[in-house]
C-alpha positions in Angstrom: 93.2 69.0 72.7 94.1 70.4 76.0 95.8 74.3 75.2 96.8 76.6 77.6 95.8 80.7 77.0 99.1 82.7 78.5 97.2 86.0 79.3 100.2 89.2 80.1 99.4 92.4 79.5 96.0 91.8 77.6 93.2 91.0 80.2 90.5 90.9 78.1 88.3 88.7 76.2 87.0 91.7 73.1 89.2 91.7 70.1 91.9 89.1 71.7 93.2 87.4 68.9 95.3 84.7 70.6 92.1 84.3 73.2 89.9 83.6 69.5 92.6 81.2 68.2 93.1 79.2 71.4 89.3 78.6 71.7 88.7 77.9 68.3 91.9 75.3 68.1 91.0 73.1 71.7 88.7 70.8 73.1 90.0 71.6 76.6 91.5 75.0 77.7 93.0 76.6 80.5 94.0 80.4 81.7 97.1 80.7 82.7 98.6 84.2 84.7 102.6 84.3 85.5 104.2 86.8 87.8 108.1 86.5 87.7 109.5 86.1 91.6 111.9 88.8 90.5 109.4 91.5 89.8 111.7 94.5 89.0 110.6 96.8 86.3 107.6 93.8 85.5 104.7 95.6 87.6 105.1 98.8 89.6 103.8 98.2 93.4 100.5 101.0 92.7 99.8 99.2 89.5 99.7 95.9 91.4 96.8 96.9 93.3 95.1 97.0 89.6 96.2 94.1 88.1 95.0 92.8 91.4 91.4 93.6 90.7 91.6 93.4 87.3 92.8 90.1 87.5 89.3 89.0 89.3 87.2 90.6 86.5 89.0 88.8 84.1 88.8 85.6 86.1 85.0 85.9 86.6 84.4 86.8 82.5 86.3 83.6 81.4 84.3 81.4 84.1 81.2 82.4 82.3 83.1 80.5 79.4 84.1 77.4 81.5 87.5 78.4 81.1 89.9 78.3 84.7 92.3 80.4 85.9 94.9 79.8 87.6 98.0 82.0 88.5 101.2 81.6 89.6 104.5 83.2 90.9 107.6 81.8 89.5 109.7 80.8 86.6 107.4 80.5 83.6 110.2 78.2 81.5 109.2 75.7 84.7 105.6 76.4 85.2 105.5 75.2 81.3 107.4 72.2 81.7 105.0 70.9 84.1 102.1 71.3 82.2 103.1 70.2 79.1 104.5 66.7 81.3 100.8 66.6 82.4 98.7 67.6 79.4 101.4 65.8 76.5 103.4 67.2 74.1 101.4 68.5 72.0 99.5 70.7 74.5 99.6 74.5 72.6 100.4 77.5 74.7 98.6 80.9 73.0 99.4 84.4 73.7 99.7 87.6 72.4 103.7 88.8 71.7 104.8 91.9 74.2 107.5 93.7 73.3 108.4 94.6 76.9 111.8 93.4 77.1 111.3 92.2 80.7 108.4 90.3 78.7 110.6 89.2 75.8 113.3 87.7 78.1 110.6 85.7 79.7 108.9 84.5 76.4 112.8 83.6 75.4 113.4 81.2 78.3 110.4 79.5 77.8 111.3 78.9 74.1 114.5 77.6 74.8 113.5 75.5 77.7 110.4 73.8 74.8 113.1 74.2 71.9 111.7 70.5 71.3 108.4 70.3 71.3 107.7 74.2 70.0 105.0 74.6 72.2 104.8 78.7 72.6 102.6 80.3 69.8 102.0 83.8 69.2 99.0 85.0 68.1 98.6 88.8 68.0 100.7 91.5 69.8 100.8 94.8 72.5 101.2 96.8 69.6 99.9 97.5 66.3 103.2 97.2 64.1 106.3 94.9 65.0 109.1 97.0 65.9 111.0 95.0 63.3 108.5 96.7 60.0 109.0 100.5 60.2 112.6 100.8 59.5 113.8 103.8 58.0 115.0 104.4 54.4 118.9 103.1 55.0 116.9 99.8 57.0 117.9 101.7 60.8 115.4 102.3 62.8 113.7 105.8 64.1 115.2 107.8 67.0 112.8 110.7 66.3 109.0 110.8 66.7 108.0 112.7 63.8 109.4 110.5 60.7 108.8 107.7 63.2 104.6 109.0 63.1 105.0 109.7 59.2 106.0 106.2 58.5 103.6 105.2 61.3 100.3 106.8 59.9 101.4 105.5 55.8 101.3 102.3 56.7 98.3 102.1 59.2 96.4 103.9 56.9 96.4 100.9 54.9 95.8 98.4 57.3 92.8 96.1 57.2 92.3 95.8 61.0 91.2 91.7 61.7 89.2 91.7 65.2 88.0 88.2 65.2 84.6 87.7 67.0 84.9 85.5 70.0 82.4 82.2 70.0 80.8 83.0 73.3 78.3 80.3 72.7 81.3 77.8 73.0 81.4 76.4 76.7 84.4 74.3 78.4 84.3 72.1 80.9 86.7 73.7 83.7 89.4 72.2 84.9 90.9 72.1 88.6 91.0 75.3 90.1 94.1 74.9 92.7 95.5 78.8 92.8 93.7 82.2 93.8 94.7 85.4 92.5 95.6 86.7 96.4 98.0 84.1 96.1 100.2 86.5 93.7 100.2 88.9 97.1 99.8 92.2 94.8 98.4 94.0 97.4 100.9 95.2 100.0 100.3 98.4 101.2 96.7 98.1 101.8 96.1 101.4 103.6 97.7 103.4 100.6 96.2 101.6 97.7 92.9 101.3 98.8 92.7 104.9 98.3 92.5 103.6 94.6 89.0 102.3 94.8 87.8 105.9 94.5 89.6 106.6 91.3 89.9 103.6 89.6 87.6 101.2 88.5 89.5 98.1 86.7 88.8 95.4 84.6 87.8 95.2 80.9 83.8 96.1 80.5 84.9 99.3 82.8 87.4 100.2 80.6 85.5 100.1 77.2 83.0 101.9 78.8 85.9 104.4 79.4 87.0 104.1 76.4 83.2 105.4 74.8 82.8 107.6 77.4 85.4 109.4 75.9 85.9 108.5 72.0 82.0 109.9 71.9 81.3 112.5 74.3 84.6 114.3 75.9 87.1 113.7 73.0 85.3 117.2 71.8 87.3 119.1 74.4 90.7 117.3 74.5 92.6 120.0 72.5 91.9 122.8 74.4 91.9 121.1 77.4 94.8 118.6 77.6 97.5 120.5 79.2 94.3 121.6 81.7 95.4 120.7 85.4 92.0 121.8 86.5 89.2 120.0 84.7 90.1 116.1 83.9 89.5 115.9 79.6 92.3 113.3 79.5 91.2 110.4 78.5 92.7 108.2 81.9 93.0 105.0 79.2 96.5 104.5 79.7 95.9 102.4 82.7 93.9 100.3 80.3 96.0 100.4 77.5 98.8 99.2 79.9 97.1 96.3 80.7 95.3 95.4 77.7 92.0 95.4 79.3 91.3 97.1 75.3 93.0 96.4 72.3 95.7 99.6 71.2 94.3 98.4 67.4 90.7 98.9 68.6 91.6 101.6 70.0 93.6 103.2 66.5 91.1 101.4 64.3 88.0 103.8 66.1 90.0 107.3 65.9 90.5 106.5 62.3 87.2 105.6 61.4 86.0 109.0 62.9 88.8 110.7 60.4 86.4 109.5 57.6 83.0 110.9 59.3 82.2 113.9 57.7 81.0 115.4 61.0 85.0 115.1 62.4 87.2 115.3 59.8 88.5 119.1 60.5 88.5 117.9 64.2 91.9 118.8 65.5 90.8 116.8 68.8 90.4 113.5 67.2 93.8 114.4 65.4 96.1 115.2 68.7 94.8 112.4 70.7 95.4 110.3 67.5 99.4 111.8 67.7 99.5 110.8 71.2 98.8 107.4 71.1 101.3 106.9 68.3 103.8 108.6 71.0 102.7 105.2 73.0 103.7 103.1 70.1 107.0 105.2 69.7 108.0 104.4 73.4 107.5 100.7 72.9 109.4 100.6 69.8 112.4 103.3 71.2 112.5 100.8 74.1 112.4 97.7 72.0 115.7 99.0 70.1 117.0 100.5 73.8 116.2 97.7 75.8 118.2 99.4 78.8 116.6 102.4 78.7 115.0 102.1 81.7 117.9 101.9 83.3 120.6 104.0 81.8 120.4 107.3 79.6 120.4 106.7 75.8 123.0 109.4 75.8 125.5 107.7 77.8 127.7 110.8 78.5 124.2 112.1 80.4 125.0 109.4 83.3 128.2 111.4 83.9 128.0 112.7 87.7 129.1 116.2 86.3 125.4 116.8 85.4 123.8 115.2 88.3 124.2 116.2 92.1 122.5 112.9 93.2 121.2 115.1 97.0 119.0 112.2 98.7 117.6 114.7 101.0 116.4 117.1 98.0 115.4 113.6 96.6 113.2 113.0 99.9 111.4 116.7 99.6 110.6 116.1 95.6 108.5 112.8 96.7 107.2 113.9 100.0 105.6 117.3 98.2 107.9 119.4 100.8 109.7 121.4 98.0 107.6 124.8 98.4 107.2 124.9 94.8 103.4 124.4 95.0 102.5 123.1 91.7 105.7 120.4 91.9 104.0 119.9 95.7 99.9 119.5 94.6 101.5 117.2 92.2 103.2 115.1 93.9 100.7 115.0 96.5 97.9 114.0 93.7 100.3 111.2 92.3 100.3 109.3 96.4 96.9 109.9 96.9 95.0 109.0 93.5 97.6 106.9 91.8 98.0 109.3 88.8 98.5 113.0 87.7 97.7 114.9 84.5 100.7 114.6 81.9 101.2 118.8 82.5 102.2 117.9 86.1 104.0 115.0 84.9 106.1 116.7 83.0 106.4 120.1 84.9 107.5 117.6 88.4 110.1 115.7 86.4 112.1 119.2 84.9 111.9 120.5 88.8 113.6 117.4 89.9 115.6 116.8 87.1 116.7 120.6 85.9 116.2 122.3 89.0 117.3 119.8 91.9 119.8 117.9 89.8 118.6 114.7 90.6 119.1 111.7 87.8 116.0 111.2 85.8 116.3 107.6 86.7 115.5 108.5 90.6 112.4 110.1 89.4 111.5 107.2 86.9 111.9 104.8 89.6 109.5 106.4 92.2 106.8 107.0 89.3 107.1 103.2 88.2 105.9 102.1 92.0 103.5 105.2 92.4 101.9 105.3 89.1 98.8 103.0 88.5 99.1 103.7 84.8 103.1 102.5 85.1 104.1 101.4 81.8 108.1 101.1 81.6 108.5 102.2 77.8 106.3 105.2 78.2 107.8 105.9 81.5 111.1 106.0 80.7 110.5 107.9 77.9 108.8 110.6 79.7 112.1 111.1 81.3 114.6 110.9 79.3 112.3 113.2 77.3 112.2 116.0 79.8 116.2 115.4 81.0 117.4 116.1 77.2 119.4 112.4 77.5 117.8 110.7 73.8 117.8 111.4 70.5 113.9 111.8 70.7 114.5 114.3 73.8 113.4 117.7 74.1 116.7 120.0 74.5 118.3 120.0 78.0 118.2 123.6 78.8 114.2 123.9 77.9 113.4 124.1 81.5 109.8 124.4 82.4 109.5 127.1 85.0 106.9 125.9 88.3 105.9 129.4 88.5 105.0 130.4 85.2 103.0 126.5 84.6 101.1 127.5 88.2 100.2 130.9 86.2 99.2 129.5 82.9 97.3 125.9 84.2 96.3 126.8 87.4 95.8 130.7 87.7 93.2 130.5 90.8 95.0 127.7 92.4 92.0 125.4 92.4 94.5 123.0 91.3 97.2 123.7 94.5 94.4 124.5 97.2 92.3 120.7 96.1 95.7 118.7 97.0 97.8 121.0 99.2 95.6 122.6 101.8 98.1 124.4 103.3 98.1 126.4 106.3 101.5 127.6 106.4 104.1 128.9 103.6 106.8 126.3 102.6 110.2 128.4 101.6 111.1 126.9 98.4 114.2 124.4 98.3 115.7 125.9 95.7 115.9 129.1 94.0 113.9 128.8 90.5 116.3 130.7 88.5 119.5 130.4 90.0 118.8 126.2 89.9 118.2 126.7 86.2 121.3 128.7 85.2 123.2 126.2 87.1 121.7 123.4 85.2 122.9 125.2 81.6 126.0 125.7 82.8 126.6 121.8 83.9 125.0 120.6 80.5 127.5 122.7 78.6 130.2 121.3 80.8 129.6 117.7 80.1 128.7 118.8 76.5 132.2 119.9 76.1 133.6 116.8 77.4 131.7 115.0 75.0 133.2 116.8 71.8 136.5 116.9 73.0 136.4 112.6 73.3 135.1 112.7 70.1 138.2 114.4 68.8 140.5 112.2 69.9 
């Protein structure tokens, strides 16, 4: 039987249920990756650099199994229709289900186009649980993290993980290769993205090494230092998870396994990291039930012009590290140079943009989307809505990070700031932190009063 393995955000061989099933069920197997013509919110610009390198790595590993990888730009439904015309109606398209709303729409189109032959077959998925499984007692969906986390934990500790071994002794006869990864034109700004090679090593094997280095060596420092912007004690596994170079299920299983080890049973670092992984799952879960949350606030009244200034000049200064607020400017400089910054830096920069500058979170979301190598649609949207106070799971809008206090607490000797700014002249702050914080709270009180009055009508 001639079949297809459709890679999406699962660019790995290990712990890949769809690939294992496809290899078991096929006499001939071809790998396919499809990049849509309309790429809005499929993969951001910086992440496209990483995707290119990861696909190159995957192609080399697949070739050792005799599996050819062909890549396409276009409509997935049309591409697969042509494959089925060529290979026959019994062709099966194996894949792992993604709950990303962009990918779900693509899958719906494929299913509708191939409804008579029913060729698409889901095997695994990009979350630990199907979002439809995790429900409240009233059969609704969770809107707040803690009750979601409690239910998630009660389920995962009962879960029997299924990591099917890949039969690497089975070799296929390679089919025709008629495309190259360079055809996808993923790297458009080479002068910018070439800097990323100094900070990232894409590919499954590199991600496995990174994961093992963190889990079995560096995780002990996680709780005490994960908010520290001076030393990078974070795992930096976000990009590996985002592109599926490592399985999120496998990562959870390894952490849970360590809970049962007497050596680690009181280890807060492992529990804190476990909790952060649940936040990623909650982000995907929340986006599944709010599929336009990357476009607008979940609390729709928070999109009112009363709350936001829309000042394009201030926005440009924020993007270009010219706000005069050192910790913000250093964070944005690191983002531009490395395609990444620590979570603490993300929160401080986002709070300053939305609260102090009064600029809608969606503008910041789009900038992060195109400049973060680890840009994940759900996590990015949740991060911005959390900081902005525009969703049920958010911090209160009145919670405003004071960047001066953050700088004193997390970079008291200006090591981080000097590393990324290297300024000879001091830039005058574009706004007063104190005054702009008070103004933000006034704007929010106004919008809340309007909302309350509308509810009374």
